[in-house]
LUMPA-829676 format. One record per atom (N, C-alpha, C, O): residue in one letter; x, y, z. Coordinates in steps of 0.02 Angstrom, whole numbers, padded with zeros to 5 digits, always signed. Each point is the difference from the previous one (the first is absolute). Layout:
AXYZ
...
This chain:
X+01379+01289-00086
X-00072-00025-00007
X-00018+00011-00071
X+00004+00056-00025
X-00025-00110-00013
X-00017+00003-00066
X-00070+00034-00012
X-00041+00003+00045
X+00030+00020-00104
X-00060+00040-00016
X-00066-00033+00016
X-00044+00031+00029
X+00038-00096-00048
X-00058-00039+00013
X-00019-00001+00074
X-00056+00015+00021
X+00106-00035+00017
X-00012-00009+00073
X-00009+00074+00033
X-00038+00008+00048
X+00072+00041-00075
X-00013+00063+00029
X-00068+00028-00014
X-00028+00037+00041
X+00000-00054-00100
X-00071+00022-00018
X-00046-00036+00046
X-00047+00032+00023
X+00056-00094-00008
X-00044-00035+00046
X+00001+00030+00073
X-00051+00007+00034
X+00113+00010-00016
X+00006+00028+00066
X-00038+00068+00005
X-00033+00015+00050
X+00040+00026-00105
X-00032+00069-00001
X-00077-00009+00002
X-00035+00034+00037
X+00009-00082-00080
X-00072-00006-00003
X-00031-00030+00063
X-00058+00013+00017
X+00103-00056+00021
X-00018-00027+00064
X-00009+00055+00052
X-00048+00002+00038
X+00098+00042-00041
X-00003+00058+00047
X-00060+00046-00014
X-00031+00027+00046
X+00014-00018-00110
X-00056+00043-00017
X-00066-00033+00021
X-00046+00032+00025
X+00043-00095-00036
X-00064-00041+00023
X-00009+00014+00078
X-00056+00009+00023
X+00105-00008+00012
X-00004+00007+00072
X-00013+00073+00016
X-00046+00014+00039
X+00081+00032-00065
X-00003+00073+00021
X-00041+00045-00043
X-00016+00056+00019
X-00001-00081-00076
X-00043+00039-00050
X+00032+00059-00032
X-00017+00017-00057
X+00062+00016+00091
X+00033+00056-00034
X+00073+00001+00030
X+00013-00013+00059
X+00031+00030-00105
X+00071+00006+00019
X+00031+00060-00035
X-00015+00016-00058
X+00059+00018+00098
X+00032+00058-00036
X+00063-00031-00026
X+00018-00056+00018
X+00016+00094-00064
X+00064-00021-00029
X+00050-00017+00052
X+00035-00050-00004
X-00031+00094+00053
X+00048-00008+00053
X-00015-00066+00042
X+00046-00036+00020
X-00109+00022-00007
X-00019-00062+00035
X+00028-00060-00037
X+00026-00047+00030
X-00032+00049-00096
X+00021-00062-00039
X+00074-00001-00004
X+00027-00056-00001
X+00010+00108+00000
X+00072+00004+00004
X+00023-00032+00060
X+00045-00043-00002
X-00076+00062+00059
X+00026-00028+00066
X-00017-00071+00014
X+00039-00040+00027
X-00105+00024-00048
X-00019-00070+00014
X+00026-00055-00049
X+00006-00059+00019
X+00010+00080-00077
X+00031-00046-00045
X+00072+00006-00009
X+00032-00041-00034
X-00004+00094+00066
X+00072+00017-00008
X+00025+00002-00069
X+00048-00034-00020
X-00084+00078-00020
X+00018+00008-00069
X+00013+00074-00013
X-00013+00040+00045
X+00038-00020-00105
X+00014+00067-00019
X-00061+00038-00026
X-00047-00031-00026
X+00047+00096+00032
X-00061+00039-00029
X-00011-00015-00071
X-00058-00004-00022
X+00109-00004-00016
X-00009-00014-00076
X-00035-00066-00006
X-00043-00008-00043
X+00062-00042+00085
X-00028-00065-00007
X-00084+00002+00016
X-00043-00029-00033
X+00034+00069+00089
X-00069+00009+00018
X-00039+00029-00055
X-00052-00028-00019
X+00073+00080-00005
X-00035+00033-00058
X-00011-00043-00059
X-00054+00003-00029
X+00101-00045+00009
X-00004-00048-00050
X-00054-00048+00013
X-00046-00012-00040
X+00053-00017+00103
X-00051-00053+00015
X-00072+00026+00004
X-00047-00033-00022
X+00038+00094+00049
X-00067+00029+00003
X-00028+00009-00067
X-00059-00015-00013
X+00103+00040-00033
X-00024+00016-00067
X-00022-00065-00039
X-00050-00002-00036
X+00093-00052+00047
X-00015-00064-00035
X-00065-00031+00024
X-00042-00021-00039
X+00036+00019+00109
X-00060-00030+00028
X-00066+00042-00011
X-00056-00025-00004
X+00069+00088-00001
X-00059+00041-00021
X-00026-00016-00068
X-00060-00006-00010
X+00107-00001-00037
X-00018-00018-00071
X-00034-00066-00002
X-00046-00011-00039
X+00068-00035+00084
X-00031-00069-00002
X-00071+00006+00040
X-00038-00049-00003
X+00021+00102+00037
X-00060+00006+00034
X+00004-00038+00073
X-00052-00018+00028
X+00107+00009-00002
X+00009-00035+00061
X+00007+00048+00058
X+00000-00022+00058
X+00005+00087-00070
X-00001+00050+00050
X-00018+00067-00038
X+00000+00003-00062
X-00015+00051+00105
X-00019+00066-00029
X+00058+00045+00019
X+00015+00006+00060
X+00019+00024-00107
X+00051+00049+00011
X-00030+00062+00020
X-00043+00026-00036
X+00063+00003+00095
X-00020+00064+00024
X+00060+00044+00015
X+00056-00025+00001
X-00066+00086+00011
X+00055+00046+00016
X+00041-00026+00057
X-00026-00014+00054
X+00090+00008-00066
X+00046-00024+00050
X-00017-00068+00037
X+00012-00010+00059
X-00043-00036-00101
X-00010-00063+00026
X-00049-00049-00040
X-00004+00007-00062
X-00030-00051+00092
X-00045-00047-00031
X-00057-00020+00043
X+00006-00002+00062
X-00064-00013-00096
X-00060-00024+00039
X-00011-00073-00023
X+00019-00021-00054
X-00050-00016+00099
X-00024-00068-00012
X-00057+00001-00049
X-00041+00046+00003
X+00035-00097-00052
X-00054-00007-00045
X-00028-00067+00014
X+00034-00051+00000
X-00101+00053+00014
X-00039-00061+00013
X-00039-00016-00059
X-00059+00020-00003
X+00084-00054-00045
X-00037-00019-00060
X+00019-00074-00015
X+00050-00014-00032
X-00091-00031+00055
X+00017-00072-00002
X+00005-00022-00072
X+00044-00040-00015
X-00085+00065-00029
X+00010-00024-00071
X+00066+00019-00027
X+00038-00042-00025
X-00025+00105+00029
X+00069+00023-00023
X+00054-00041+00033
X+00043-00025-00035
X-00043+00018+00099
X+00058-00031+00038
X+00000-00071-00018
X+00055-00028+00002
X-00110-00009-00019
X+00002-00068-00020
X+00036-00007-00065
X+00043-00043-00010
X-00064+00088-00037
X+00028+00000-00066
X+00077+00012+00000
X+00038-00035-00033
X-00018+00085+00072
X+00068+00018+00004
X+00041-00049+00034
X+00056-00014-00021
X-00083-00014+00072
X+00039-00057+00037
X+00011-00058-00049
X+00055-00029+00000
X-00103+00011-00041
X+00010-00052-00045
X+00058+00013-00051
X+00040-00044-00017
X-00039+00111-00008
X+00056+00018-00042
X+00069+00000+00034
X+00051-00022-00026
X-00056+00049+00084
X+00063+00006+00038
X+00032-00064+00019
X+00061-00005+00004
X-00102-00046+00008
X+00030-00067+00019
X+00005-00050-00051
X+00030-00053+00011
X-00063+00068-00076
X-00002-00049-00053
X+00077-00018-00019
X+00015-00059-00011
X+00027+00105+00007
X+00070-00016-00020
X+00034-00043+00054
X+00038-00046-00017
X-00050+00061+00081
X+00029-00041+00053
X-00028-00068-00002
X+00036-00049+00012
X-00102+00043-00026
X-00026-00068-00001
X+00028-00043-00060
X+00011-00060+00005
X+00000+00097-00060
X+00036-00036-00055
X+00067-00034+00020
X+00014-00058-00015
X+00025+00099+00051
X+00062-00016+00020
X-00002-00057+00049
X+00042-00045-00004
X-00094+00045+00055
X-00010-00053+00044
X-00019-00066-00040
X+00027-00054+00014
X-00072+00059-00061
X-00021-00057-00038
X+00057-00028-00040
X+00004-00061-00006
X+00039+00099-00022
X+00056-00025-00035
X+00050-00032+00042
X+00030-00049-00021
X-00018+00076+00086
X+00046-00030+00044
X-00029-00073+00026
X+00036-00049+00011
X-00102+00051-00004
X-00032-00069+00021
X+00010-00049-00057
X+00019-00057+00012
X-00030+00077-00073
X+00004-00045-00060
X+00072-00029-00007
X+00012-00058-00020
X+00036+00103+00038
X+00070-00023-00006
X+00020-00056+00050
X+00049-00036-00009
X-00093+00032+00062
X+00015-00057+00050
X-00024-00067-00029
X+00029-00051+00016
X-00081+00051-00060
X-00030-00062-00019
X+00045-00033-00057
X+00027+00033-00045
X-00022-00094+00052
X+00041-00041-00049
X-00046-00040-00042
X-00058-00013+00018
X+00084-00008-00078
X-00035-00043-00043
X-00016-00064+00032
X+00040-00027+00038
X-00103+00002-00055
X-00029-00060+00025
X-00025+00003+00067
X-00023-00051+00027
X+00025+00111+00005
X-00032+00008+00065
X-00074+00010-00006
X-00026+00017-00054
X-00010-00028+00114
X-00071+00016+00003
X-00009+00055+00047
X+00023-00006+00057
X-00056+00064-00074
X-00010+00058+00044
X-00071+00014+00005
X-00037-00007-00048
X+00017+00028+00107
X-00068+00015+00018
X-00003+00078+00011
X+00035+00030+00041
X-00080-00003-00082
X-00010+00075+00003
X-00069+00019+00020
X-00050-00022-00029
X+00046+00065+00080
X-00065+00025+00025
X-00026+00058-00042
X+00016+00005-00060
X-00056+00039+00090
X-00031+00050-00042
X+00031+00065+00018
X+00037+00008+00049
X-00056+00046-00098
X+00026+00068+00015
X+00042+00023-00062
X+00020-00037-00044
X-00010+00101+00048
X+00033+00034-00057
X+00077-00023-00012
X+00025-00008-00056
X+00007+00000+00115
X+00071-00026-00010
X+00001-00070-00021
X+00046-00020-00035
X-00096-00020+00055
X-00001-00071-00014
X-00016-00006-00077
X+00024-00046-00034
X-00062+00091+00008
X-00015-00001-00075
X+00063+00015-00032
X+00016-00034-00048
X+00022+00082+00068
X+00064+00017-00032
X+00048-00058+00000
X+00033-00013-00050
X-00027-00026+00110
X+00040-00056+00004
X-00025-00052-00051
X+00041-00028-00037
X-00103+00014+00033
X-00021-00047-00046
X+00012+00016-00068
X+00007-00046-00039
X-00004+00110+00018
X+00020+00020-00065
X+00069-00013-00014
X+00018-00023-00054
X+00027+00039+00107
X+00073-00016-00003
X+00010-00074-00016
X+00042-00018-00042
X-00079-00025+00075
X+00011-00069-00002
X-00028-00032-00065
X+00028-00049-00026
X-00080+00076+00001
X-00036-00027-00061
X+00049-00009-00056
X+00044+00041-00015
X-00054-00103-00015
X+00048-00021-00051
X+00061-00040+00020
X+00031-00035-00039
X-00017+00043+00103
X+00057-00043+00026
X-00018-00068+00015
X-00059-00017+00003
X+00110-00024+00006
X-00016-00075+00014
X-00014-00006+00075
X+00037-00034+00036
X-00086+00064-00012
X-00019+00000+00072
X-00075-00016+00006
X-00041+00027-00037
X+00023-00068+00083
X-00071-00014+00014
X-00026+00054+00044
X+00028+00017+00052
X-00083+00011-00074
X-00029+00058+00044
X-00070-00027+00026
X-00042-00022-00039
X+00033+00025+00108
X-00061-00019+00030
X-00028+00066+00026
X+00037+00042+00026
X-00104-00034-00033
X-00029+00059+00027
X-00077-00006+00008
X-00034-00040-00032
X+00009+00083+00078
X-00071+00002+00005
X-00026+00068-00025
X-00059+00015+00006
X+00105+00026-00033
X-00014+00069-00020
X-00026-00003-00074
X+00038-00013-00048
X-00100+00024+00042
X-00034-00013-00067
X+00029+00047-00054
X+00009-00021-00058
X+00004+00081+00076
X+00030+00047-00053
X+00064-00024-00028
X+00014+00003-00060
X+00027-00029+00108
X+00063-00032-00022
X-00009-00060-00041
X+00036-00009-00049
X-00085-00036+00068
X-00011-00055-00035
X-00022+00016-00071
X+00021-00032-00049
X-00063+00082+00044
X-00027+00020-00070
X+00064+00026-00039
X+00006-00015-00060
X+00035+00049+00089
X+00058+00026-00038
X+00042-00056-00023
X+00020+00001-00058
X-00005-00052+00099
X+00039-00055-00021
X-00034-00042-00055
X+00035-00029-00041
X-00097+00026+00040
X-00041-00037-00051
X+00011+00042-00064
X+00016-00029-00052
X-00023+00092+00053
X+00004+00044-00061
X+00070-00003-00029
X+00010+00001-00061
X+00041-00005+00109
X+00069-00001-00028
X+00025-00074-00013
X+00059-00011-00016
X-00106-00038+00025
X+00015-00068-00013
X+00062-00029+00042
X+00041-00038-00026
X-00037+00059+00088
X+00045-00026+00045
X-00011-00077+00004
X-00057-00022+00010
X+00109-00019-00016
X-00013-00070-00008
X-00012-00038+00058
X-00030-00054-00005
X+00052+00077+00063
X-00006-00041+00062
X-00024+00042+00058
X+00039+00035+00031
X-00102-00038-00018
X-00031+00037+00057
X-00062-00038+00027
X-00031-00041-00033
X+00016+00059+00095
X-00057-00037+00027
X-00045+00056+00038
X+00027+00046+00030
X-00091-00052-00034
X-00045+00043+00033
X-00027-00039+00067
X-00031-00054-00002
X+00046+00088+00058
X-00021-00031+00058
X-00073-00002+00006
X-00031+00052-00010
X-00004-00114+00027
X-00070-00007-00003
X-00040+00041+00054
X+00029+00027+00048
X-00095-00024-00058
X-00045+00034+00050
X-00047+00043-00039
X+00000+00005-00061
X-00042+00028+00105
X-00049+00044-00023
X+00027+00067-00019
X+00041+00028+00037
X-00063+00000-00095
X+00024+00066-00018
X-00029+00054+00042
X-00061+00004+00010
X+00105+00039+00015
X-00021+00065+00038
X+00012+00060-00046
X+00057+00022-00011
X-00108+00002-00015
X+00010+00056-00051
X+00029+00061+00033
X+00038+00035-00033
X-00053-00019+00096
X+00022+00062+00028
X+00078-00005+00011
X+00036+00049-00009
X-00011-00110+00029
X+00073-00007+00012
X+00035-00028-00061
X+00062-00003-00001
X-00097-00019-00049
X+00026-00027-00062
X+00043-00062+00014
X+00051-00009-00033
X-00071-00033+00079
X+00037-00059+00018
X-00054-00057+00002
X-00061+00010+00001
X+00094-00073+00000
X-00043-00056+00015
X+00015-00017+00073
X+00056+00009+00024
X-00108-00035+00013
X+00004-00016+00068
X-00036-00068+00015
X-00058-00010-00016
X+00095-00032+00048
X-00026-00066+00017
X-00019-00001+00073
X+00035+00028+00042
X-00092-00061-00023
X-00021-00010+00063
X+00023-00062+00035
X-00018-00015+00057
X+00061-00022-00095
X+00022-00060+00025
X+00077+00011+00025
X+00039+00035-00033
X-00023-00066+00090
X+00062+00011+00027
X+00057-00037-00037
X+00060+00012+00009
X-00083-00058-00050
X+00052-00045-00038
X-00007+00014-00072
X+00020-00043-00039
X-00048+00101+00015
X-00010+00009-00070
X+00065+00001-00042
X-00001-00014-00060
X+00056+00031+00094
X+00064+00002-00039
X+00045-00062+00016
X+00062+00003-00004
X-00096-00058+00021
X+00040-00058+00019
X+00040-00020-00060
X+00053-00029+00013
X-00066+00039-00073
X+00037-00022-00053
X+00047+00050-00030
X+00033-00013-00050
X-00029+00071+00081
X+00043+00052-00021
X+00055+00006+00048
X-00009-00012+00060
X+00070+00030-00086
X+00053+00016+00034
X+00051+00048-00044
X+00002-00004-00061
X+00037+00047+00098
X+00039+00048-00037
X+00068+00009+00035
X+00007-00006+00061
X+00045+00020-00103
X+00062+00019+00029
X+00002+00066+00040
X+00033+00009+00051
X-00074+00038-00081
X+00000+00067+00028
X-00074+00028+00002
X-00037-00009-00048
X+00017+00040+00101
X-00059+00041+00003
X+00012+00070-00001
X+00039+00023+00042
X-00067+00013-00084
X+00010+00073+00004
X-00066+00036+00022
X-00054-00014-00027
X+00060+00060+00076
X-00060+00034+00019
X+00012+00071+00018
X+00058+00022-00001
X-00110+00016+00019
X+00011+00073+00017
X-00047+00010+00065
X-00026-00047+00030
X+00022+00109-00017
X-00045+00023+00058
X-00009+00074+00010
X+00015+00038-00046
X-00036-00018+00100
X-00015+00072+00011
X+00053+00032+00049
X+00004+00061+00006
X+00032-00100+00025
X+00048+00025+00046
X+00054-00051+00020
X-00009-00060-00007
X+00066+00086+00030
X+00056-00042+00024
X+00038+00031+00056
X+00023+00057-00005
X-00015-00095+00060
X+00037+00027+00056
X+00048-00055+00024
X+00006-00052-00032
X+00029+00064+00090
X+00038-00050+00029
X-00035-00062+00023
X+00032-00050+00017
X-00100+00052-00017
X-00038-00055+00018
X-00014-00047-00059
X-00004-00061+00007
X-00003+00094-00067
X-00011-00039-00060
X-00043+00035-00048
X-00001+00062-00002
X-00037-00103-00041
X-00040+00028-00052
X-00077+00009+00020
X-00031-00046+00027
X+00007+00100-00040
X-00072+00015+00019
X-00043+00007-00061
X+00021+00029-00050
X-00082-00057+00055
X-00051+00006-00051
X-00068+00025+00032
X-00016-00011+00058
X-00019+00044-00102
X-00068+00021+00025
X-00060-00034-00026
X-00056+00007+00025
X+00069-00046-00077
X-00056-00037-00032
X-00005-00072+00027
X+00041-00042-00017
X-00090+00029+00058
X-00006-00063+00037
X-00016-00058-00050
X+00023-00056+00009
X-00061+00071-00061
X-00019-00049-00057
X+00065-00027-00032
X+00012-00060-00007
X+00028+00111-00013
X+00062-00020-00036
X+00048-00033+00044
X+00033-00049-00018
X-00028+00077+00079
X+00051-00035+00050
X-00019-00065+00018
X+00045-00040+00011
X-00109+00020-00003
X-00020-00071+00015
X+00019-00048-00058
X+00024-00056+00011
X-00037+00081-00075
X+00014-00038-00055
X+00077-00011-00004
X+00021-00056-00014
X+00019+00106+00025
X+00073-00002-00010
X+00033-00040+00054
X+00054-00028-00011
X-00084+00025+00071
X+00029-00040+00057
X+00007-00075-00019
X+00049-00034+00015
X-00107+00011-00051
X+00003-00070-00025
X+00052-00011-00053
X+00032-00052-00003
X-00025+00102-00042
X+00052-00006-00056
X+00068+00000+00027
X+00042-00037-00027
X-00025+00073+00077
X+00070+00013+00022
X+00022-00064+00032
X+00061-00011+00003
X-00103-00034+00020
X+00023-00064+00031
X+00027-00047-00049
X+00032-00049+00020
X-00041+00061-00089
X+00023-00049-00046
X+00061+00032-00041
X+00015-00023-00055
X+00017+00071+00082
X+00058+00033-00031
X+00066-00009+00038
X-00002+00004+00061
X+00058-00015-00091
X+00061-00009+00032
X+00027+00069+00027
X+00024+00006+00056
X-00029+00044-00098
X+00026+00067+00017
X-00056+00049+00000
X-00048-00009-00037
X+00053+00060+00078
X-00056+00051+00006
X+00030+00069-00004
X+00035+00023+00045
X-00049+00011-00103
X+00032+00062-00016
X-00053+00056-00004
X-00052-00006-00033
X+00069+00062+00068
X-00051+00055+00001
X+00022+00058-00050
X+00058+00021+00003
X-00098+00003-00043
X+00015+00054-00044
X-00043+00061+00021
X-00061-00002+00000
X+00100+00056+00019
X-00041+00059+00031
X+00034+00063-00017
X+00060+00006+00010
X-00095+00042-00037
X+00029+00062-00012
X+00019+00040+00062
X-00035-00005+00050
X+00086+00043-00051
X+00030+00033+00060
X-00049+00041+00044
X+00010+00007+00060
X-00061+00017-00089
X-00050+00042+00038
X-00036-00043+00052
X-00033+00030+00042
X+00036-00095-00043
X-00038-00039+00044
X+00043-00027+00060
X-00024-00032+00046
X+00090+00050-00054
X+00043-00025+00059
X-00015+00045+00060
X-00011+00060-00006
X+00012-00090+00061
X-00013+00035+00062
X-00073+00006+00019
X-00017+00022+00055
X-00030-00043-00104
X-00067+00006+00010
X-00031-00059+00036
X+00009-00055-00025
X-00044+00060+00082
X-00032-00051+00035
X-00072+00004-00008
X-00034+00034+00040
X+00006-00068-00093
X-00072+00008-00012
X-00035-00071-00012
X+00027-00046-00030
X-00086+00044+00054
X-00039-00062-00008
X+00026-00057+00046
X+00011+00012+00060
X-00002-00067-00086
X+00018-00059+00039
X+00069-00025-00017
X+00021+00002-00058
X+00018-00024+00110
X+00068-00029-00012
X-00014-00063-00034
X-00027-00048+00028
X+00046+00048-00091
X-00010-00068-00045
X+00053-00045+00002
X-00013-00060+00006
X+00078+00082-00010
X+00054-00051+00001
X+00055+00033+00047
X+00018+00058-00010
X+00006-00095+00059
X+00052+00024+00044
X+00064+00002-00035
X+00013-00040-00045
X+00030+00087+00064
X+00063+00014-00035
X+00047-00059-00005
X+00038-00005-00049
X-00040-00042+00099
X+00042-00056-00002
X-00028-00057-00045
X+00030-00053-00006
X-00087+00067-00026
X-00032-00049-00050
X+00017+00024-00067
X-00009-00038-00048
X+00034+00097+00038
X+00012+00032-00063
X+00072-00008-00025
X+00046+00021+00035
X-00035-00051-00092
X+00069-00014-00027
X+00031+00067-00022
X+00056+00015+00021
X-00091+00026-00061
X+00030+00060-00032
X-00053+00053-00006
X-00059-00013-00012
X+00081+00073+00022
X-00040+00062-00018
X+00031+00033-00060
X+00061+00012-00002
X-00099+00002-00046
X+00025+00039-00059
X-00040+00065+00001
X-00061+00001-00004
X+00100+00055+00010
X-00031+00066-00002
X+00039+00047-00037
X+00052-00020-00025
X-00070+00082+00018
X+00035+00048-00041
X+00060+00035+00039
X+00000+00006+00061
X+00049+00014-00101
X+00057+00034+00034
X-00015+00064+00028
X+00041+00031+00034
X-00102-00008-00047
X-00027+00063+00037
X-00012-00008+00077
X-00011+00048+00037
X+00013-00112-00016
X-00023-00017+00069
X+00043+00036+00052
X+00059+00011-00011
X-00089+00007+00066
X+00030+00034+00053
X+00059-00045+00028
X-00013-00055+00023
X+00075+00078-00023
X+00058-00044+00020
X-00009-00025+00072
X+00018-00056+00017
X-00047+00101+00028
X-00008-00022+00070
X-00043-00058+00006
X+00010-00045+00040
X-00063+00046-00084
X-00049-00057+00011
X+00037-00066-00029
X-00006-00054+00028
X+00041+00064-00083
X+00034-00055-00034
X+00050-00033+00051
X+00002-00061+00007
X+00037+00102+00027
X+00048-00020+00046
X-00033-00041+00062
X+00026-00051+00023
X-00082+00079-00001
X-00029-00043+00054
X-00030-00060-00024
X-00002-00047+00039
X-00023+00039-00101
X-00028-00062-00024
X+00057-00050-00010
X-00009-00060+00011
X+00065+00082-00032
X+00061-00041-00015
X+00026-00026+00068
X+00021-00057+00005
X-00025+00099+00044
X+00021-00022+00069
X-00044-00058+00028
X+00020-00038+00044
X-00072+00034-00069
X-00049-00057+00014
X+00014-00064-00034
X-00032-00051+00012
X+00082+00054-00056
X+00022-00054-00044
X-00035-00009-00065
X+00008-00052-00033
X-00048+00101+00013
X-00033+00001-00065
X+00042+00015-00058
X+00034+00051+00000
X-00034-00094-00052
X+00036+00014-00062
X-00040+00055-00039
X-00061-00008-00009
X+00093+00060-00013
X-00036+00052-00032
X+00039+00015-00071
X+00061+00004-00003
X-00099+00004-00047
X+00024+00017-00071
X-00026+00071-00012
X-00061+00010+00004
X+00099+00036-00016
X-00020+00069-00016
X+00006+00006-00082
X+00053-00006-00031
X-00111+00019+00003
X-00004-00006-00077
X+00004+00076-00022
X-00002+00015-00060
C-alpha cells in the first residue's frame, strides 16, 4: 500500500471513528508500528489529524482540509493532465470542460497545433493571454458562479465538433461518471454529443464515490485517466467492465 493511499485510508477511518489507537491502525491497515508513527506525525504536521498519546484524533477543519487536499492532489492532477495531453495529436480538435484538471490540460495543450474548444471562461482567458492560435469559445450566457458559458438552445453547438471531449466529475463507480452540479451537467450533455471520443480525467480520491447524478454510463466512456495512487481493487473492477484505464 503506497503512502498516499494509506493516508487516505487512515483519514477515512478517523472520519468514521473519530479516534484511533496506534494498535487499531496497525490492525486495520495491516502496517508496521514504525509506519503508523511516521504517518501520524506527517498528517499531524499537515493539520489533517491530531496526534495524541498512543494514537490519533479526527480533525474537523474544512478550511484546512480543503487547502491540504488541493496540495495533496495537485501533483496527481498534473500527471493526469500530462497523460491526457499525450493522447492528443496535432491537427485534432478537443473539447475541454471546466475544473482544475481541465485547466492543467489546457495549459499542457496551449501552443500545440491543436484546436481547443471550451465553455470554461478561465481557460479561454488563459489561451487568449498565451496567444494560442486555434481555439473556440462555446457560445451562451456567462454564469459567473460556475465560470462557464451556458446556452439555453439545444442546438447551440450545431457548428462545433471535436475528436475528443475531456471532462471530470465528483465520483466514479462501475456504473459510470457522477456529477453533482446540474447546471454544468446539462451544458456538458449537449457538448458530449458532438465528440468522437469521451475521456474522463479524475483524481484517485473520487474513485468508488457515488455522489449526485449518474452523468455518463460506463459503456459510453472511452477512457478513464486517473492517478497511480488509485485503489487497485477498484481499478480491476472497472477494467472487468471493459473500461480502458490509464494510470498517470
